[in-house]
C-alpha positions in Angstrom: 94.3 -22.5 55.7 94.6 -23.9 59.2 92.1 -24.2 61.9 91.4 -22.2 65.0 94.4 -21.4 67.2 94.1 -23.1 70.6 95.7 -21.4 73.6 95.6 -21.8 77.4 94.2 -19.1 79.6 97.8 -18.2 80.5 98.5 -17.4 76.8 100.5 -20.5 75.9 99.6 -21.6 72.3 98.9 -25.3 72.1 98.4 -25.6 68.4 95.7 -25.3 65.8 92.6 -27.4 65.5 93.2 -30.1 62.8 90.0 -32.1 63.4 87.1 -32.6 65.7 86.7 -36.3 66.6 83.4 -37.7 67.7 83.8 -39.8 70.9 80.8 -41.4 72.8 81.3 -39.2 75.9 82.2 -35.9 74.2 83.8 -34.5 71.0 87.6 -34.1 71.1 89.7 -31.5 69.5 92.7 -32.9 67.7 95.5 -30.3 67.3 98.2 -30.2 64.7 100.7 -30.4 67.6 99.4 -33.9 68.4 97.4 -32.9 71.5 93.9 -34.0 72.1 91.6 -31.8 74.1 88.0 -32.7 75.3 85.2 -30.4 74.1 83.8 -30.1 77.6 82.8 -27.0 79.5 85.6 -27.6 82.1 88.2 -27.4 79.4 87.0 -25.0 76.8 86.6 -21.6 78.3 86.0 -19.4 75.2 85.4 -19.9 71.5 86.2 -16.8 69.5 85.3 -17.6 65.9 85.8 -14.0 64.8 89.2 -13.9 66.3 90.0 -17.4 65.2 90.9 -18.8 68.6 89.8 -21.1 71.3 90.8 -20.5 74.9 91.1 -23.6 77.1 91.8 -24.1 80.8 95.3 -24.9 81.9 96.0 -28.5 83.0 94.4 -30.3 80.1 97.5 -30.2 77.9 100.8 -31.9 78.9 103.3 -29.3 80.2 106.1 -28.4 77.9 
């Protein structure tokens, strides 16, 4: 199994989607790597369901 792969626009893989959490302001993607990313237009650049990946802007995840 496993959820969609989440990667930054630069290509760095951040993890896989484990859950989508419903917050009052916006939904939040919870990744299996422990990261939480907001489901907002500024963060999520592309959702490719066929390819099984979500591309997000850099700067939302903590740098490695």
